[in-house]
C-alpha positions as CSV (number, residue, x, y, z in Angstrom):
1,M,75.1,-99.3,0.7
2,P,76.9,-102.2,2.4
3,A,80.6,-101.7,2.8
4,A,81.5,-104.8,0.7
5,S,79.6,-103.4,-2.3
6,S,81.1,-99.9,-2.0
7,S,84.8,-100.9,-1.8
8,A,85.3,-100.5,-5.6
9,A,84.0,-97.0,-5.4
10,R,86.5,-96.1,-2.7
11,T,89.5,-97.1,-4.8
12,G,88.1,-95.3,-7.9
13,R,87.1,-92.0,-6.4
14,S,87.4,-89.0,-8.8
15,T,88.2,-91.3,-11.7
16,G,84.7,-91.9,-13.1
17,T,84.9,-95.6,-12.0
18,G,81.5,-95.3,-10.2
19,C,79.7,-93.9,-13.3
20,T,78.9,-94.8,-16.9
21,S,77.8,-92.3,-19.6
22,P,74.5,-93.2,-21.3
23,S,73.1,-90.7,-23.7
24,S,71.0,-89.1,-20.9
25,G,74.2,-88.2,-18.9
26,W,76.4,-89.8,-16.2
27,Q,74.7,-92.3,-13.9
28,P,76.1,-94.3,-11.0
29,I,76.6,-97.9,-12.2
30,F,74.4,-99.4,-9.5
31,A,71.5,-97.2,-10.6
32,I,71.8,-98.6,-14.1
33,A,71.8,-102.2,-12.7
34,A,68.8,-101.4,-10.5
35,S,66.8,-99.9,-13.4
36,D,67.7,-102.9,-15.5
37,R,66.1,-105.1,-12.8
38,G,62.9,-103.1,-12.8
39,C,63.5,-101.0,-9.7
40,A,61.7,-97.7,-9.5
41,R,63.7,-96.1,-6.7
42,A,67.1,-96.2,-5.1
43,H,68.4,-95.1,-1.8
44,V,71.9,-94.8,-0.4
45,D,73.6,-93.6,2.7
46,T,76.9,-91.9,3.2
47,F,78.7,-89.7,5.7
48,S,79.3,-86.0,5.7
49,H,82.9,-86.4,4.8
50,Q,82.3,-88.8,1.9
51,A,80.2,-88.9,-1.3
52,K,77.2,-86.7,-0.7
53,P,78.1,-84.2,-3.5
54,F,78.5,-87.1,-5.9
55,Y,75.0,-88.4,-5.3
56,E,73.5,-84.9,-5.4
57,R,75.1,-84.3,-8.8
58,H,73.3,-87.4,-10.0
59,G,69.8,-86.4,-8.8
60,Y,69.7,-87.9,-5.3
61,E,68.0,-85.9,-2.6
62,V,68.6,-86.0,1.1
63,F,65.6,-87.5,3.1
64,A,67.2,-88.0,6.5
65,V,70.2,-87.0,8.5
66,L,71.6,-88.5,11.7
67,G,73.5,-85.8,13.5
68,D,76.8,-86.6,15.3
69,Y,76.9,-90.1,13.8
70,P,79.8,-90.9,14.0
71,P,80.8,-88.3,16.5
72,G,81.7,-85.1,14.7
73,H,80.0,-86.1,11.5
74,E,76.6,-86.8,10.0
75,R,75.1,-90.0,8.4
76,I,73.2,-88.8,5.4
77,F,70.4,-90.8,3.6
78,L,69.6,-90.0,0.0
79,R,67.0,-91.2,-2.5
80,K,66.2,-91.0,-6.1
81,R,63.4,-92.0,-8.4
82,L,65.0,-94.0,-11.2
83,C,64.2,-92.9,-14.8
84,E,61.4,-95.0,-16.2
85,G,62.5,-96.7,-19.4
86,F,66.2,-96.1,-18.7
87,A,68.0,-98.4,-21.0
88,R,71.5,-99.6,-20.4
89,P,73.9,-98.4,-23.2
90,G,74.7,-101.3,-25.6
């Protein structure tokens, strides 16, 4: 995720700012927007000291890891198949 689009998530950590609550459970806001646009899959990347647990709680799975990037940490790539027919709460 580009840094510019993730700045809001940084300021809202642990407050629920990055999620909304449709009837199927909490979903990251960008996943709802992607599904609304007909996207079938999403992928994100984060670092070992950041949001990996957040994405895993929402059904993302790790598909690649760059070790020691940046030094002393890992860069982690996660993916998720978006729910078909997921409707934005109205």
